[in-house]
N, C-alpha and C positions, 0 to 999 in steps of 0.2 A: 928306361923310365925309373926303375927301382934304384939305380945308382944315383940318379939325379935327386931323388927323394932323400937318400941317405946323406947326400951333401948338404941339403937344407938343414937337417938336424945337426950335422957336424959343424956348420958354419954360422948359423943364425942363433945368437944368444937368446933373443926374445922367444923364438919358436921352441927352443929347447926348454927354457924355463916354464913356458906355458904348458907344454906337454907333461913335464915333470909335476907341475902344480896340479893339473887335472888328475893324473894318476895318484898322486899322494893324497889329494882331496878325497878321492873315492876310497882309498885304503883307510884313511882316518874316519870317514863317514861309516864304513863297515865296522871299524873298531869301536865306534860309539855305541854299538849294540842296538837294542830294540828301541832306543830313544827316538822320539820324533824330531830331535834337533840334529841338524847337520854340523859337521866339524866347524864350518865357518860361523855358524850361530853360536856355538860353544866359545869360539875364540872371541867373538864380539862380546858375549856376556862376561868373559874373563877380563877383557880389556876395560869394559865399563867399571867392573869392580876394582880393577887395579888403579884406574884413574880417579876413582871416587867421585862419581857424579860429574863427568866432563860435560862441557857444552857440546852441542852437536858438531860445531866447527872443530873443537879440540879432538873429538872422537874421530871425525873424518880424517883429520891430519894424521893421527896415530895409526889409523887403519889404511892410510894411503888410498883414500876413496874421495870422490867428490860428494858434495852434500846431497845431491839428488839420489845417488846410488845408496848412500847411507840411509836416507829416508825410506827408500824402497826396502832395504834389508831390515830396517827396524819394524816395519808394519806388522809382520807376523808375530814378532816378539811382543809388541804392544798388544795386539789382538789376544794373544795367549797369556796375558798378564805376567809376562816375565820382565818387562821393562816399562817404564813410564817416562813421559816427558813432563818436566816441571819448569816453571819460569825461573830464570836466574834472579837471585835476590837483588843484585846490583844493576842488572840490565834486563828489564822486563821483556825486551824484544828477543833476547837470547833464551834458548831452551836448553836445559840440562837433561842428561839421560841418566836415569837412576834404575838400579835393579830393584824389583819388587821383592818382598820376602819369598814369593814363589820362585822368582828368577834366581835369587841367591841360593836357594835350596837346590834347584835344578843344576846350577853350575857346580856346586859342591858335590852333588850326587854323581856327576859325570867325570870328575877329576880322575878317579881310578881308571876309567876307560881310556882317558887321554894319556895317563901315565903308562898304561899298557901299550898303547900305540907308540909312544915315545921309546919305550924299552925295546919293542920289536924293531923300530927304525934303527936305533943305535946298534942292536945286535946284527942287523944285516949290513949296515954301512960301516959300522965301527964307531966307537965313542969319539975318537979324535977327529975323524972325517966328518962326523955329524956336527960336532961343535964348530969346526972350521966352515962347514957349509952354512950354518946359521949365522956366523959372523959375516961371511961373504954376502949372504942374502940381506942381512940387516944393513950392510953398507949400500947395496944396490937400492934398497928401499929408502935410503936417507936423502935428505935435501942436499947434502954435500955431493952425493953422486949425481943427482939431477942437475945441479949447477955445473959440475965438471963436465957432464955429458953435453950440456948446452954450450959451454965454452969450447969444447973440442969441435963442435960443429961450426963455430964462428972462425976458428983457426983455418978451417978448410975453405972458407969463403974467399 
């Protein structure tokens, strides 16, 4: 049984990435310190700030999430006055996601913790391997990869 399980991790890319993601998520959550924010919430705040008030649709696309999952993830951040939803000026049906002053301050306050987690990751894996891993994962998360993956499935039909 144990050898079979090892083969799953050695041959299933999805399972391997999910396991690594859970492990890394736990390590980064711990590195965030005594904050009540998880690493995923910090990433979301950072992405909102980077995109400068994205629509929910733009944010979901950038985070590779569906809109309902994004809405669920935003609820505690809205409740805690870290983000707010505001109507889009051009399309009143669309909502934009904006950091509140409290949210911007919390995000900035946690940057040092995140930088320390990044430093530790790079120290363990090595700076070059870390950079290559991020490039590879960015490609896997891209629309180009999803389209190529779908096309590869059609070739097998």
